N, C-alpha and C positions, 0 to 999 in steps of 0.2 A: 204694174211693178209686181211680178209673182213670187210670193210665198216663198217664203224659206222652207225646205223640205224639212221634218220633223223624224221620218224616218228611221227607226234606230236601229235600221238593217246596213245602212254601209258601215258603222258601227261596227254590226258584230262580224259584218264580215274582213276586215279588215282585227279585229281579232283571233280569225281562223287562223286567217294569214300567219301569226306571231307566230302560230303553233303548227306545225306542220309536220313533227316529226309524236304527235300523238294517237294512237291506234284506237282501232272502233273498242276495244272494249275498256279503254280508259278516261271512255263521253257519257255518264247517264246519259238515258234514252228519256225519250220525250217523257213519257209517264212517269218516268221515276222525278223527273225534274218538276214538273206540275204538282207530286205529292207536298212538296214543298210549299208549294202558295197556302195561306189560311185560307179557314174555314168560315165567313161573315154567317152563317144562314144556324138558324136556330135548329140542334141535335133534334126534334122529334118532327117526324115525318122526314126527312132524308131521307130518300130511296136510292137516292148514288152516290158512290162518293166522289165530292166538287173535282178532283184529277181526273177523273174518268169522263164527267161531262168536257173539263175544257178539254178535256185528249182524240175525243169524239170529234167536239167543235173544230178543232185543230186541223182536223184531217179533212175532213170534209168542206175547211177554209183552201185546204193547199189541192184539194182534189178538184174547187172550183166555184163550189158553191159562196154565191156574193148573198146572201141576204138571210135570215132565221129559215123562210118556208124550206129556200134549198134545202140546210143545214140537216134540218127534221127528215127531209129527202133521202138524203146521202142516210143517212144514221138508219133508216126505218129498211133502205137498203143495202146496207154492210154484209156482204157471208159472213155467217155467223163464227170461220174460222179466225178474218178482219176482229170480230166486235169479242170472241176470248182470248186475242191478243192484245186487244186494246183494256183489258180490264172488267168487261160488260161481267156480271152473272148471272149462271143462267136463270132460265123459271124453274121452280122448286117444281112444277107440275108438269108442263110443255116441255114439246127437246125444243127448245128459243130458249134468244136470251130475253132481259128484261131489261130495252133500251131508257133511255130517260124520253121524252112526250109529253107534249102539252098537259097540263090535267083538263080533264072534258069537267065541267058540269055533273049538277045533281042527277038534273033532267035528261040528259043523255045515255 
């Protein structure tokens, strides 16, 4: 027997169909929506806003990333103007953006 679908996507689509008269300026963007997610991390050592990390991850998945490695590769390969639009801060020294990456051990 197949399991019941647990996806909220059909419910979200139903909600969108109910509001066909809503214009683009009236709907908050993904980054704006994700800034409302509470950040459970200890503020010490946080280099990237949680909303930026979540937005980058969502965009990578929407672009076809199916693993954490693929998400990281998508973020590393994203054009600078895309990163800027998604809220990634510029590097204070180099002409590039500081993207989230896995931590390297002290020996690397």
